[in-house]
C-alpha positions, 0 to 999 in steps of 0.5 A: 405798869407801876414803874412807869406810873411811878416814874411819871409821878417822880418826873412830872412828865407824861408817858405812853404805855400800851397794854395789849393781850387777848380778850378777857385776860384782865388788862382793865382790872390790872390798870385799876389795881395799879391805880389803887396801889399807887394811891395807897402807896404814894397817896396820889389819886389819878383822874382816870378817864376811860374810853370804850370802843369796838371795831365798828368805831375805828372808822369814826374820827376821834371816836375814842376821845368822845367818852374821855373828853365828855368825862374830862369836861364834867370833871374840869367843871366840877373841880373849877367850880368856885364853891365846894360842891365839886366834892359831891361827884355830879351833885345830882346834875346831869348837864349836857356837854354843851352846857358845861363847855358854856360854863367853862367859857364863862369861867375863862378856862375855855374860849370860843376857839376851844369850843370849835376844837372840842366840837371836832370831837363832840360835834353836839357842842358846836353849831354844824355851820361853824364846824364846817369852818374846820374843813380844809385846815392843815391836819397838823395844825388842827391836831395841835390846836385840838391838843391845846384845847384839850390840855386846858380841860386836862390841867385841872385834872392832873394827874390824869390817866387816859385809858383807851379800851378796845371791846371785842375786835376794837384793836384799831384806832382811827388815824386822827385819834392816833395822831392826837 
């Protein structure tokens, strides 16, 4: 794990690493320890965004991304604020995802089409009638548009690590999430 993370840092490129094993064997703890080790050795702290899912969630499109996108929105909002209040995590505010998306639109980090794409993962950030416009779209084009919108909120968080953690029998991931 440490070699892969180090390589990604050195080359400035993303990578995919799958860590599998039996339940309760310490996979999550291992990832946290590697991140701390990298932070101490290289002086670089990753923005780690975690998603927890169970076997029931594997039937909901993009479910594993819901926690990750919600956390990424908050972190992006905090890091792109024009004042230094982002240094105080959450700053006592517990704003809705929808309010944060609106703030990022006002700051020109996102636009309305990004809101529509993010609404595909977090339906409460977009009007249901507008979300219905996505029905019938070419799935490949939609995944590309969705990825482009997510990159806009991930770029200020670099370097970022996405951790999709399965709880219980949550080994499967829905096909939409896998494509993304």
